[in-house]
C-alpha positions in Angstrom: -1.8 86.0 150.4 -4.5 86.7 152.9 -5.6 90.2 151.7 -5.8 90.0 147.9 -7.9 87.9 145.6 -6.3 86.3 142.6 -7.2 87.9 139.3 -8.8 85.6 136.8 -7.4 85.5 133.3 -9.8 85.6 130.4 -9.3 82.5 128.2 -9.2 82.7 124.4 -11.0 79.9 122.6 -9.1 78.0 119.9 -12.1 78.1 117.7 -11.6 81.8 117.2 -8.4 81.1 115.3 -10.0 79.0 112.6 -13.0 79.2 110.3 -14.6 76.5 108.2 -14.9 76.9 104.4 -16.6 74.0 102.8 -14.7 70.9 104.0 -11.5 72.7 105.0 -10.3 74.6 108.1 -8.7 78.0 107.3 -6.4 79.8 109.8 -7.8 83.3 110.5 -5.0 84.6 112.8 -1.4 85.1 111.6 1.2 82.4 112.5 4.5 83.3 114.2 7.3 83.0 111.7 9.8 82.0 114.4 7.7 79.4 116.3 6.1 77.9 113.2 2.6 76.5 112.5 0.4 76.0 115.5 1.5 79.1 117.4 -0.7 82.1 116.6 0.1 85.7 117.1 -2.2 88.1 119.0 -3.6 90.9 116.8 -3.5 94.4 118.4 -4.5 97.7 116.8 -0.9 98.7 116.0 1.0 95.4 116.1 1.0 91.6 116.0 2.7 89.8 118.8 3.7 86.2 119.6 2.9 85.2 123.3 5.4 82.3 123.2 8.6 83.9 122.0 7.9 87.6 122.1 8.3 88.2 118.3 6.5 91.4 117.3 5.5 93.0 113.9 4.5 96.6 114.0 2.0 98.0 111.5 3.4 100.7 109.1 0.4 103.0 109.5 
């Protein structure tokens, strides 16, 4: 690929998926019901989507 530069992908920090309350870690983002704990779903303005399996929940608004 001589003519085009590779696009850089923005990385998402894992620390944005958790918050600390006292001595406990609390998950902030929703977890995928198909993949289980440890796989978070991306939150968009009209839906939540899993990047691993493609499961999507649409908002009812």
